[in-house]
C-alpha positions in Angstrom: 67.1 80.4 143.9 64.2 81.8 141.9 62.1 84.8 142.8 59.5 86.9 141.0 60.5 90.6 141.2 57.9 93.3 140.8 56.9 96.7 142.2 58.9 99.8 142.8 58.2 103.4 141.8 60.6 103.1 138.9 62.5 100.3 137.3 65.7 100.1 135.2 68.0 97.4 133.8 71.6 98.3 134.7 74.7 96.0 134.1 78.3 96.0 135.2 81.2 94.7 133.2 84.6 93.4 134.4 87.6 91.4 133.5 89.6 88.8 135.4 93.4 89.1 134.6 95.1 85.8 134.0 98.3 86.8 135.9 96.4 87.1 139.1 97.0 90.9 139.4 95.8 94.0 137.7 97.8 97.1 136.9 95.5 100.1 137.5 96.3 103.1 135.4 96.6 106.2 137.5 96.1 109.5 135.7 98.4 112.4 136.4 96.4 115.0 134.6 98.3 118.1 135.7 101.7 116.4 135.3 100.9 115.4 131.8 101.7 111.7 132.3 100.4 108.4 133.5 101.5 105.9 136.1 100.6 102.4 137.1 100.1 100.8 140.5 99.8 97.1 141.2 96.4 96.1 142.7 96.5 92.8 144.5 93.4 91.4 142.8 92.8 89.7 139.5 89.4 91.4 139.1 88.9 94.8 137.4 85.5 96.4 137.1 85.7 98.3 133.8 82.3 99.8 133.2 78.6 100.2 134.2 75.7 100.7 131.9 72.0 101.3 131.7 70.6 98.8 129.2 68.0 99.9 126.7 65.5 97.1 126.1 62.8 96.8 123.4 60.9 94.2 121.5 57.5 92.7 122.0 58.1 92.0 125.7 60.6 94.8 126.4 63.3 92.1 127.0 65.5 92.5 123.9 68.7 94.4 124.1 68.9 97.2 121.6 71.4 99.6 123.2 72.9 101.2 126.3 73.8 104.4 128.1 77.1 104.9 129.9 77.6 105.2 132.7 74.9 103.7 135.0 72.7 105.9 137.1 74.7 107.8 139.7 72.1 106.9 142.4 73.4 103.3 142.5 76.5 103.2 140.2 79.0 102.6 143.0 76.9 99.9 144.6 76.5 98.3 141.2 80.3 98.3 140.8 80.8 96.8 144.3 78.5 93.9 143.4 80.3 93.5 140.1 83.6 93.3 142.0 82.2 90.7 144.4 80.9 88.5 141.6 84.2 88.8 139.8 86.1 87.7 142.8 83.8 84.6 143.2 84.3 83.8 139.5 88.0 84.2 139.7 88.1 81.8 142.7 86.3 79.3 140.6 88.8 79.6 137.8 87.1 82.0 135.4 89.2 84.3 133.2 88.8 87.4 131.1 85.5 89.2 130.4 82.3 88.9 132.5 79.1 90.9 132.9 76.3 90.9 135.5 72.8 92.1 134.6 70.6 93.6 137.3 67.1 94.8 137.9 67.0 98.1 139.8 63.8 99.1 141.5 63.3 102.5 143.2 61.3 102.8 146.4 61.1 106.5 147.3 64.8 107.6 147.4 66.1 104.0 147.8 67.2 101.8 145.0 67.1 98.0 145.3 69.5 96.1 143.1 69.0 92.4 142.3 71.4 90.5 140.1 69.6 88.3 137.5 72.2 87.0 135.1 76.0 86.5 134.8 77.6 86.2 131.3 81.1 84.9 130.8 81.7 86.6 127.5 81.7 89.9 125.7 78.2 91.4 125.2 76.3 94.2 123.7 78.0 96.8 125.9 81.5 95.6 125.1 82.0 97.3 121.6 80.8 100.8 122.6 83.1 100.9 125.6 86.0 99.6 123.6 85.3 102.3 120.9 85.3 105.0 123.6 88.5 103.7 125.1 90.2 103.4 121.7 89.4 106.9 120.4 89.8 108.9 123.6 92.7 107.2 125.4 90.9 107.9 128.7 90.3 105.7 131.7 87.7 104.8 134.2 87.9 106.5 137.6 87.0 103.6 140.1 86.1 106.1 142.8 83.2 107.6 140.8 82.6 105.1 138.0 83.0 108.0 135.5 85.2 107.7 132.4 87.7 110.6 132.2 89.4 111.9 129.1 93.1 112.6 129.3 92.3 116.2 130.2 90.1 115.0 133.1 86.6 115.6 131.6 84.0 113.0 132.2 82.6 111.3 129.0 79.2 109.8 128.4 77.7 107.9 125.5 74.5 106.4 124.1 74.9 103.4 121.9 72.9 100.9 119.9 73.6 98.0 117.7 70.1 98.0 116.2 69.5 101.4 114.5 67.2 100.2 111.7 65.0 101.9 109.1 63.9 101.1 105.5 65.3 104.5 104.3 68.8 103.3 105.2 68.7 100.4 102.7 70.9 101.0 99.7 73.0 103.5 101.7 76.7 102.7 101.4 79.2 103.2 104.2 80.9 106.0 102.3 77.5 107.7 102.0 77.0 107.4 105.8 80.4 109.0 106.5 79.7 111.9 104.1 76.3 112.5 105.7 77.7 112.6 109.2 80.8 114.7 108.3 78.6 117.2 106.5 76.5 117.6 109.6 79.5 117.9 111.8 78.5 114.9 113.9 81.6 112.7 113.4 83.6 112.3 116.6 85.8 115.3 117.1 88.6 114.7 119.7 89.0 118.5 120.2 85.3 118.8 121.3 85.1 115.3 122.8 81.8 114.7 121.1 80.4 113.0 118.1 79.5 109.6 116.7 81.4 106.5 115.6 79.9 103.5 113.8 80.0 99.7 113.6 78.0 96.9 111.9 78.3 98.8 108.6 78.2 95.5 106.7 74.5 95.4 107.4 73.8 98.9 106.2 73.1 98.6 102.5 71.2 95.4 102.4 69.3 95.5 105.7 69.2 99.2 106.6 70.7 98.5 109.9 73.8 99.8 111.7 75.4 100.3 115.2 76.6 103.6 116.6 78.2 105.1 119.7 77.4 108.7 120.4 79.8 110.5 122.8 79.4 113.7 124.7 80.7 115.4 127.9 77.4 114.9 129.7 74.5 112.5 129.4 72.4 115.2 127.9 75.0 116.0 125.2 75.4 112.3 124.3 71.6 112.0 124.0 71.5 115.1 121.8 74.3 113.7 119.5 72.4 110.4 119.2 69.2 112.1 118.2 70.9 114.4 115.8 72.9 111.6 114.2 69.8 109.5 113.7 67.8 112.4 112.2 70.6 113.4 109.8 71.2 109.9 108.6 67.5 109.4 107.8 67.4 112.9 106.1 70.5 112.2 104.1 69.4 108.7 103.1 66.1 110.1 101.8 67.9 112.8 99.8 70.1 110.1 98.1 67.2 107.7 97.3 
């Protein structure tokens, strides 16, 4: 079925990511924040929705993926996750395994958001690495009842990420220079404060002036502020070293 989608008072491009477990079941981690431990409960489904994002699009026609914000808008986040679960169940029934993602167009009409799925990808995508980075450095977990990612102490974490931060001033900058600039500015990820930036695609930095980064904070506003400050300090530091 093809349809032309237009209109709405506001539009966005959210996505939802999941995984289909090969053993037919998933073990859902249950946090016991006050007890200082974690437990696991067996969920009788091979499908696990693991994240939701707002995709940031750019390029000539505003159709090129350049980054994302996590998690998706709270106005439709849980509905997005329910759709992602349903798509995952259908994929699992057809024999699909491991990672999948579903892209949507969201259109707001007054206080109501209309979600339309437009693409299914059976692979890792642009949102995969930032989420894996968050998971690796914080050891937290997604709360399926809210769609928020919680640190081991129960604080919700947010991030803004890109795999396409590019500027001519960054050419010639070495990864060790980048680390020094970020550390001097106090913008590296700090597990005590649960905020800061981590980087990837550093092999592109010196030759192409391009890198990827994931900027974490305890709110969407803090994550956005970390992103803006990191970009600003990188350009300032690169100019000072040229």
